[in-house]
C-alpha positions in Angstrom: 94.6 -23.3 -10.7 98.8 -22.2 -10.2 98.7 -20.5 -6.7 95.5 -22.1 -6.0 95.1 -23.8 -2.8 91.4 -26.1 -1.5 90.5 -25.6 2.4 88.2 -28.7 1.7 89.9 -30.6 -0.9 87.6 -34.0 0.4 85.0 -33.2 -1.7 86.6 -34.0 -4.5 86.0 -37.1 -3.5 82.5 -36.1 -5.3 83.7 -36.6 -8.4 84.0 -40.8 -7.8 80.2 -40.6 -9.0 80.6 -39.4 -11.7 81.4 -42.8 -13.7 77.8 -43.6 -12.1 76.2 -40.9 -13.3 77.0 -41.0 -17.2 76.0 -44.9 -16.6 72.9 -44.3 -15.9 72.4 -41.7 -18.3 73.5 -43.6 -21.1 71.3 -47.1 -19.9 68.0 -44.7 -19.6 68.9 -42.4 -22.2 66.0 -43.9 -24.2 63.7 -44.2 -21.9 63.6 -40.5 -21.3 62.2 -39.8 -24.9 58.3 -40.6 -26.1 58.1 -43.6 -28.3 55.6 -45.4 -30.9 55.2 -48.3 -32.2 54.3 -48.7 -36.0 54.2 -51.7 -37.9 55.7 -50.1 -41.1 57.8 -46.9 -41.8 57.7 -46.9 -45.5 55.7 -44.3 -45.6 57.7 -41.8 -43.9 61.4 -39.9 -44.8 64.8 -41.2 -43.5 66.2 -38.0 -42.3 66.9 -37.5 -38.0 66.0 -34.9 -35.9 69.4 -32.8 -35.6 67.8 -30.8 -32.9 67.1 -34.6 -31.1 70.7 -35.6 -31.6 72.2 -33.1 -29.9 70.1 -33.5 -26.7 72.8 -35.2 -24.8 74.6 -31.4 -24.4 72.0 -30.7 -22.0 73.3 -33.4 -19.8 76.8 -32.4 -20.2 76.1 -28.5 -19.6 74.1 -30.4 -15.7 78.4 -31.9 -15.2 79.6 -29.3 -15.9 77.8 -27.1 -13.6 77.9 -29.8 -10.9 81.6 -30.4 -11.7 81.9 -26.4 -10.7 79.8 -26.8 -7.7 81.9 -29.4 -6.3 85.5 -27.2 -6.5 83.5 -24.2 -4.9 83.0 -26.9 -1.8 86.2 -27.5 -1.8 87.1 -24.1 -1.1 90.0 -23.2 -3.4 91.6 -20.0 -2.5 95.2 -18.0 -3.3 97.0 -17.0 -0.5 99.5 -14.3 0.1 102.2 -15.2 2.6 104.8 -12.1 3.4 107.5 -12.8 6.0 109.2 -10.6 8.2 112.2 -11.8 10.9 112.0 -10.0 14.0 115.7 -10.3 16.6 115.0 -8.7 19.7 117.6 -9.8 21.3 120.3 -10.1 18.6 124.2 -10.3 19.5 127.0 -7.8 18.1 130.1 -8.7 17.3 133.9 -7.8 16.5 135.7 -9.7 14.0 139.6 -8.2 15.2 142.0 -9.4 12.0 145.9 -9.0 13.0 147.1 -7.5 9.5 151.1 -8.2 10.2 153.3 -8.8 7.8 153.6 -12.7 8.5 150.3 -13.1 7.5 151.0 -13.1 4.2 152.5 -16.9 5.4 152.1 -19.3 2.6 150.6 -22.2 4.9 147.2 -21.3 4.4 146.2 -20.9 0.9 146.8 -18.8 -0.6 147.9 -17.2 2.3 146.4 -16.4 5.6 145.2 -13.2 5.0 143.3 -13.8 2.5 141.5 -17.4 3.7 140.8 -15.4 7.1 139.3 -13.1 4.6 137.2 -15.5 3.0 136.0 -17.4 5.8 134.8 -14.4 8.0 132.9 -13.0 4.9 131.1 -16.5 4.8 130.6 -15.8 8.5 128.9 -12.2 8.3 126.4 -13.3 5.7 125.5 -16.1 7.6 124.6 -13.5 10.4 121.9 -11.8 9.6 120.4 -10.9 11.9 123.3 -9.3 14.4 125.0 -6.6 14.2 129.5 -6.5 13.3 131.9 -4.3 13.2 135.8 -4.6 12.6 138.9 -4.3 13.5 142.3 -4.1 12.4 146.0 -4.5 14.0 149.3 -4.8 13.4 151.4 -3.1 15.8 148.9 -0.5 16.3 145.0 -0.8 15.7 142.6 0.9 14.6 138.4 0.7 13.7 137.6 -0.2 10.1 134.7 -0.1 10.6 132.0 0.0 13.9 129.6 -1.9 14.6 126.5 -1.9 11.7 123.5 -3.9 10.8 124.4 -2.6 6.9 126.1 -6.6 5.8 127.1 -4.5 2.8 129.3 -2.4 4.7 131.2 -4.9 6.5 131.9 -7.1 3.4 133.2 -4.3 1.6 135.1 -3.8 4.5 136.8 -7.0 4.9 137.7 -7.1 1.3 139.6 -4.6 1.9 142.1 -5.7 4.5 145.6 -5.6 3.2 148.9 -6.0 4.1 150.1 -2.3 3.7 152.4 0.2 5.4 150.0 2.6 6.6 150.5 1.3 10.1 153.8 0.0 11.9 154.7 -3.6 10.9 154.2 -6.0 14.6 151.6 -7.6 16.5 150.0 -5.7 19.1 147.2 -8.0 20.5 146.5 -6.0 23.8 145.4 -3.0 21.4 143.7 -4.6 18.9 141.4 -6.4 21.7 140.9 -2.8 23.8 139.8 -0.9 20.4 137.2 -4.0 20.0 136.7 -3.5 23.5 136.5 -0.2 22.8 133.1 -0.5 20.9 131.4 -2.7 22.7 131.3 -2.0 26.2 128.4 1.0 24.9 126.9 -1.9 23.2 123.2 -2.8 24.8 123.0 -6.1 22.3 122.3 -9.6 24.6 126.0 -11.0 23.9 129.0 -9.0 22.7 131.3 -11.0 20.8 134.9 -10.1 19.7 136.7 -12.8 17.6 140.4 -11.8 17.9 143.0 -13.7 15.7 146.2 -13.7 15.6 149.4 -15.7 13.6 151.7 -14.6 16.6 153.6 -13.1 19.4 152.2 -9.9 20.9 155.8 -7.9 20.6 154.0 -4.3 20.1 152.1 -2.2 22.2 151.7 0.3 25.0 148.9 -2.2 26.6 148.7 -6.0 27.2 147.0 -8.3 26.2 145.4 -9.5 29.6 144.5 -6.1 30.9 143.2 -6.3 27.7 141.1 -9.4 28.9 139.9 -8.4 31.8 138.7 -5.1 30.7 136.5 -7.5 28.2 135.3 -9.5 31.4 133.9 -6.2 32.8 132.0 -5.1 30.0 130.8 -8.3 29.4 132.2 -9.0 26.8 133.3 -13.3 25.0 136.4 -12.9 23.3 137.3 -16.2 21.1 140.9 -16.2 20.1 142.1 -17.9 16.5 145.8 -18.8 16.6 146.4 -19.2 12.9 149.3 -21.5 11.0 150.6 -24.9 10.8 152.4 -26.3 13.3 156.3 -26.5 12.2 157.7 -24.5 10.0 156.1 -22.1 7.2 156.8 -20.8 4.2 156.9 -16.9 5.4 157.8 -13.1 3.3 160.9 -12.2 5.4 162.2 -9.4 2.8 161.4 -7.2 -0.1 162.5 -8.7 -3.6 164.0 -5.9 -6.4 160.8 -5.8 -8.6 158.4 -4.6 -4.8 157.6 -7.5 -4.0 158.3 -10.6 -1.2 161.3 -13.1 -0.4 160.0 -16.0 1.2 161.9 -18.5 3.3 160.6 -21.4 5.5 160.2 -19.7 9.2 159.2 -21.1 12.3 156.1 -20.7 13.5 155.5 -18.5 17.0 152.3 -18.4 18.3 151.8 -17.4 21.9 149.2 -20.4 22.4 148.7 -19.7 26.4 148.3 -16.1 25.9 145.4 -16.5 23.8 143.4 -19.7 25.9 144.2 -16.7 28.7 142.3 -14.2 27.6 139.6 -17.0 25.8 139.4 -18.0 29.5 139.3 -15.2 31.4 136.5 -14.1 29.0 134.1 -17.2 29.0 135.2 -17.7 25.4 137.0 -21.0 23.5 140.0 -21.0 22.0 141.5 -22.6 18.5 143.9 -23.4 16.3 143.0 -22.8 12.3 146.6 -24.4 10.9 144.3 -25.7 7.5 141.3 -23.6 5.2 139.7 -26.8 6.3 140.4 -26.0 9.9 139.3 -22.2 9.6 136.8 -22.9 8.2 135.0 -25.4 10.7 136.3 -22.8 13.4 134.2 -20.1 11.9 130.8 -22.8 11.8 132.1 -23.9 15.3 132.0 -20.0 16.8 128.6 -19.4 14.9 126.7 -22.2 16.4 128.0 -21.0 19.8 126.4 -17.8 19.8 123.1 -18.1 18.6 120.3 -15.4 17.8 117.3 -15.4 18.8 114.9 -15.2 16.1 111.3 -14.4 15.9 109.3 -14.8 12.4 105.8 -12.9 11.6 103.6 -14.6 9.3 101.0 -12.5 8.0 98.0 -14.2 5.4 96.1 -13.3 3.3 93.3 -15.1 1.4 91.9 -14.7 -1.6 88.2 -16.9 -1.6 87.9 -18.1 -5.5 85.1 -20.7 -5.0 82.4 -17.1 -5.6 82.9 -17.6 -9.3 82.8 -20.9 -9.7 79.1 -20.7 -8.1 78.7 -18.1 -10.3 79.2 -20.1 -13.3 77.3 -23.2 -12.4 74.7 -21.0 -11.7 75.2 -19.7 -15.4 75.1 -23.3 -16.9 72.1 -24.7 -15.3 70.5 -21.7 -16.5 72.0 -22.5 -19.4 70.2 -26.2 -19.5 66.7 -24.8 -17.9 66.1 -22.0 -20.9 67.0 -24.3 -23.2 65.3 -27.7 -22.4 62.1 -25.2 -22.1 62.6 -23.9 -25.5 65.0 -25.4 -28.1 64.4 -29.0 -27.6 61.0 -28.1 -25.6 58.9 -31.3 -27.4 61.9 -33.2 -28.6 60.6 -37.1 -29.6 
């Protein structure tokens, strides 16, 4: 009965009549055979008929056939369900990540950049029907991954994000935002979103962040901005150690929150401040709820009827019962 469902399970109530049928058979069993009254049995042997003793098998065959008929009436069937999701109105999302040296600060654990990568990866996994891309910036900016529906590529790109000297250190918020806008301006998606993250102030680049925000607005792109860093002081890298590592010291956290709010307000987005790992996770959860994708699920049902097998087997049992009654058990007293 594995993976079998029943279209008319109410027929199983007929099994409640079986105790009555069995009781009726037991009560009337002796009346079903002819009897002969004699004053004495001394002249007869004591042997009993084997065929007479197994005659109740005919009733059991009828009972089994009736059981199979009831199961057949209940319409057993297997259902093969095929599901397919279709998103006719998807969202294109660019994640723009600040990779300046200050992102190695340890106010988030193990540092700001690693905490961000972990949360961003989970965000990508929870958006299976949307296309996503990745932009990184410090004093300059570049597209690490263009907009794609291949989540494996995006997750690998996020995992590979790190602080290095490939691009000059600094924080060019305007350049990072402009690069993200450039990747979305030709998109035909229902909604176009940029998640812009930084932990500092705009101090590099030739494009003003507010100008980049106006360009985003012209293309109908919504920007959610996130300021990463605790309030007050944080342990930040400020010099290289002789072994090639970093020397850390407590430094003041400076985030241009007014600029980040202005960018979000200009484009119809929202500004968030992530002061802890937990807060960063909550921010991505909120953005995930704010930007919903309309998903249509198509389900295909393939029914395979099984009642015929039960009815055929019941017919075979009744035929066997009829043949036995007319041959082997015929004339048994």
